[in-house]
C-alpha positions in Angstrom: 235.8 53.9 -61.9 232.8 56.3 -61.1 232.8 58.6 -58.1 230.0 56.6 -56.4 232.0 53.4 -56.7 235.1 55.1 -55.4 233.1 56.4 -52.3 231.7 52.9 -51.7 235.2 51.3 -51.9 236.6 54.0 -49.4 233.6 53.3 -47.1 234.2 49.5 -47.3 238.0 49.8 -46.7 237.6 52.1 -43.6 234.9 50.0 -42.0 233.6 52.9 -39.9 231.0 55.5 -40.7 232.6 58.5 -42.5 231.6 62.1 -43.1 232.0 63.9 -46.5 235.2 65.7 -45.4 237.0 62.4 -44.5 235.8 60.8 -47.6 237.3 63.8 -49.6 240.6 63.5 -47.7 241.0 59.7 -48.3 239.8 59.6 -51.9 241.2 62.9 -53.2 238.0 63.8 -54.9 236.5 67.2 -55.1 234.1 68.0 -52.2 231.3 68.9 -54.5 231.6 65.7 -56.3 231.5 63.8 -53.1 228.4 65.7 -51.8 226.6 65.0 -55.1 227.5 61.3 -55.1 226.5 60.8 -51.5 223.0 62.2 -52.3 222.7 60.0 -55.2 223.9 57.0 -53.2 221.4 57.9 -50.4 218.5 58.2 -53.0 219.5 54.7 -54.4 219.5 53.4 -50.8 223.0 52.1 -51.0 224.2 54.0 -48.0 222.7 54.7 -44.5 223.4 57.2 -41.9 223.9 55.8 -38.4 224.5 59.3 -36.9 224.1 62.8 -38.3 226.4 63.6 -41.2 228.2 60.2 -41.2 227.5 57.5 -43.8 228.3 53.8 -44.3 227.3 51.2 -46.9 224.0 49.6 -46.4 224.2 45.9 -45.2 
């Protein structure tokens, strides 16, 4: 499973907006990988930010 898919799964399971640090804790992924994947997901418009530094899947 790719890093992006893992992050999306974590976000969907939690059901609340998450920051990169919390995603790192839950998924066990490296922080740099998470930051890179979040940027890619944002560019692909698959995630949105309801408040600064927190992300959730786009509905």
